[in-house]
N, C-alpha and C positions, 0 to 999 in steps of 0.2 A: 651733274655727273653722278651716275649710279654707283652703288657700293662695289659691284663687280668690276666696274671700270677703274675705280680707285685702287683696288687691291692689285691690279696689274701694273701699277706705277711703282717703281723702286723707291721713290720718295715717300710713299705711303708707309712702307715697311721700316724705313729709316725713322720716320716720325713715330711709328708704332713702338719701336724699341725705346725711343726717348721718353715715351710716356709709361710704357708697361714695366720696364726694368726698375726705375726708381719707385714706382708704386708697389711693386712686388717686395722690394727691400723694406719699405715703410710698413707694409702690412705684416711682414715677418717680425719686425722689431716691435710693433705695437702688440702683436699677438703674444710674443715672448714676455713682454712686460706685464700684460694682463694675466697670463697663465702663471708666470713664475717671477713676478717682480720682486718679491721679498727675497727669494733665493739669489737673484741676480745682484741685488744690493748687498747681500751678505757675502757674496763672492763664492757661493757654493754651486759651482757650475756643473758638478757631478749630478746634483739633484735636478738641475735644469735639464741636463741631457737625458736623465732617466724619465723625467716627467713628460718631456715633449718628443723625444726621439727614440727611447728605448723600446725593445720588443716590437719593432715594426711600426711604432707610432709615427715615425717620420713620414711614412707614405700618406697617412691621413693629414698630417700637419702641412705638408707641402702641396698635396693634390688640390685641395680647395683653394689655396692661395694662388697657385699657378692658373687654375681655371678662371678664378675671379679676376686676376691681373690681365689675362688675355682678353677676356670680354670687356673689361674696363678700357684697356688700350685700344681695342678695335672700335669701341663706341666713341671714345674721345677723339681718336685720329680721324674717324669718318666724319664726325661732327665738325672738326676744325678745318679739314681740307675742303677746298672749293671745287 
């Protein structure tokens, strides 16, 4: 079955969400710990917010992760569905 035939199937999108959403959350958590691990463990969430989300940084923070998660979800779901 081709990719275009698979995406027409509602089961494909259900499986896509099962893959992409947890992956998105994990990527966000890992990224936050890499960027601001010390501040997170110190409980200084104001610094974490400033460093990652202040002054429009949230757009860059989430944009890459959303795009990466979508492509990863599409790839894995396409690969796993027969």
